[in-house]
C-alpha positions in Angstrom: 4.1 8.9 5.8 7.6 8.3 4.6 9.2 4.5 5.4 10.5 6.3 8.5 9.1 5.5 12.3 7.6 8.0 14.2 9.8 9.7 17.3 7.4 8.4 19.5 6.7 5.3 17.9 7.1 2.7 21.0 10.6 -0.3 20.8 8.6 -3.4 22.7 11.6 -6.8 23.4 10.1 -9.5 21.2 8.4 -11.3 24.1 5.6 -8.5 24.2 4.3 -8.5 20.6 1.2 -9.9 20.3 -0.5 -12.7 16.8 -1.7 -11.1 14.2 -0.3 -7.5 14.8 2.0 -5.7 12.2 6.0 -4.3 13.4 8.4 -2.2 11.9 12.1 -4.1 12.8 14.2 -2.3 14.2 17.9 -3.8 14.4 19.9 -4.0 17.2 23.3 -5.3 18.1 26.3 -4.5 20.2 28.6 -5.3 17.0 27.0 -1.7 16.2 24.1 -1.3 14.6 21.7 0.2 17.0 18.7 0.5 16.0 18.3 -0.2 12.5 15.3 0.2 10.6 15.8 -2.8 8.3 12.0 -1.2 6.7 9.8 -5.2 7.0 7.1 -5.3 7.8 6.5 -8.5 9.6 2.4 -9.5 12.1 3.9 -12.8 14.1 2.2 -16.3 13.4 2.1 -18.4 16.1 4.2 -15.9 19.1 5.0 -19.9 20.7 7.3 -20.8 17.6 8.1 -17.3 16.9 7.5 -17.7 13.7 6.7 -14.9 10.7 6.0 -13.3 7.6 7.4 -10.5 5.8 3.8 -8.9 5.5 5.6 -5.3 3.0 7.6 -2.4 3.8 7.6 0.5 5.4 7.8 3.1 3.3 4.3 0.5 1.3 2.5 2.1 4.3 -0.7 4.4 3.1 -1.4 6.2 6.8 -2.5 9.9 6.1 -5.0 10.4 8.9 -4.4 6.6 10.9 -5.7 4.7 8.1 -2.5 2.1 8.4 -3.6 0.7 4.8 -0.5 -1.9 4.2 0.3 -3.5 1.4 -0.9 -6.9 2.6 -4.6 -6.0 2.3 -3.8 -3.3 -0.8 -2.8 -7.1 -2.0 -5.9 -8.9 -0.4 -8.3 -5.9 -1.7 -6.9 -6.3 -5.4 -7.3 -10.0 -5.4 -11.1 -9.5 -3.8 -12.4 -7.2 -6.3 -10.1 -9.1 -9.5 -12.1 -12.5 -8.0 -15.9 -10.3 -7.9 -15.8 -8.7 -11.5 -13.9 -12.2 -12.5 -11.4 -10.0 -13.8 -6.8 -9.4 -13.8 -5.7 -6.4 -12.4 -1.8 -7.1 -12.9 -0.6 -3.6 -11.6 -1.8 -1.1 -9.0 -0.1 1.8 -7.6 -2.4 4.0 -4.8 -0.8 8.0 -3.4 -2.6 9.7 0.0 -4.6 12.8 -1.7 -5.8 16.3 -0.8 -8.9 16.4 -1.2 -10.1 19.8 0.3 -10.0 19.9 3.4 -8.7 16.3 4.2 -7.6 13.3 2.0 -8.6 10.6 -0.7 -7.0 7.6 -1.5 -6.5 7.9 -5.6 -6.0 4.3 -7.3 -4.3 3.4 -10.1 -5.2 0.4 -11.9 -3.5 -2.0 -14.6 -6.5 -4.3 -15.9 -7.0 -4.8 -19.2 -10.5 -5.6 -19.0 -13.3 -3.4 -19.7 -15.3 -2.5 -16.0 -17.4 0.1 -14.8 -14.7 2.2 -12.5 -18.0 3.6 -10.4 -18.9 -0.4 -9.3 -15.5 -1.2 -8.7 -14.5 1.9 -6.9 -17.8 0.6 -4.0 -16.6 -2.9 -4.2 -12.9 -2.3 -3.3 -13.8 0.2 -0.7 -16.4 -2.5 0.9 -13.0 -5.6 0.8 -10.3 -2.7 2.1 -13.5 -1.9 5.0 -13.8 -5.3 5.7 -9.8 -6.3 5.9 -8.8 -2.9 7.8 -10.7 -1.7 10.4 -9.4 1.9 10.8 -9.6 2.1 6.8 -13.3 1.2 8.2 -13.5 3.8 11.1 -11.7 7.2 8.6 -14.0 6.0 5.7 -16.9 8.3 8.0 -14.5 10.6 9.1 -10.7 11.6 7.3 -10.6 10.0 4.6 -13.1 11.3 2.1 -13.0 9.8 -1.2 -11.7 7.3 -3.6 -10.8 8.2 -6.7 -10.3 5.4 -9.0 -8.3 5.6 -12.7 -8.4 2.5 -15.1 -5.4 1.8 -17.4 -4.2 -0.4 -19.6 -1.0 -3.3 -17.7 1.1 -2.0 -20.5 1.2 1.5 -19.4 2.9 0.6 -16.1 5.6 -1.5 -17.4 6.5 1.8 -20.1 7.1 3.9 -17.3 9.3 1.4 -15.9 11.2 1.2 -18.6 11.5 4.7 -18.3 13.1 4.8 -15.7 15.7 1.9 -17.0 13.3 -0.6 -13.9 12.4 -3.1 -17.1 12.1 -6.4 -16.3 11.0 -8.9 -13.3 13.5 -7.7 -10.6 12.0 -4.3 -11.1 7.9 -3.7 -9.5 5.8 -0.6 -9.7 5.9 0.7 -6.7 2.1 0.3 -4.2 2.1 3.7 -2.7 3.5 6.4 -4.6 3.8 9.5 -2.7 5.1 13.4 -4.0 7.6 13.9 -6.2 6.5 10.1 -7.6 3.3 10.8 -8.6 4.3 14.3 -10.1 5.8 12.1 -12.8 3.4 9.5 -12.8 0.7 11.2 -13.6 2.6 13.7 -16.4 3.7 9.7 -17.4 0.5 8.7 -17.7 -0.4 12.6 -19.5 2.2 12.6 -22.2 1.3 9.2 -22.8 -2.8 9.0 -22.6 
C-alpha cells in the first residue's frame, strides 16, 4: 500500500523471472547493500536477452484489495479514454478510498475539454478491466465503485506550484495516499 515490500514477499533470482510479469527490483551486493528496494517496477521484455522495461514505481502502485493497478495500466487506460472521446487528459491522479465497508478508486482527471463524467467512468473502468485481470476480478468483489472528478489542467499545475514543485522535473503523483489525498482535496475546495 505504501510502496514497501510485503513481509512475506517472495524473492526470486533472475534465472526464475517470467516475461510480461511485473517485478520490484531489490538490489543486493557483497559491498554492503543487502536487499535495498530501489523503487522501480520492471517487466521483462525478453528473458533470453534479459531485456527489461521500467514500467513504474512501487509507490505509484494501487492495490487496496488485490487489484494490483500499476502506473502502466493507469497510463494506458487514460490514453485509451482520451482516444475514445478525442480529448486531452494532461494530468491525472487516483486514490483508493473507503466505500461503505469496501473500497473505491477516486480518479481526479485534468482536462480542459467538456466530457460526460458517467461516460468517462464507464470507458475508463472498461479499459482497466481489459488491461488488468486482477482489477476486473476485484471490480466484482471488494472494489465497488469508480469515482471520477474532472478539473482544469491548471488546477494540477497550481497545486504543484503551491508545493514549490513547479516545472518539468516535477510530476504530479499518480497515486495519492492518505495525507497527500487530504491535502489535495483541501486545495481543490479552496480553489474551486
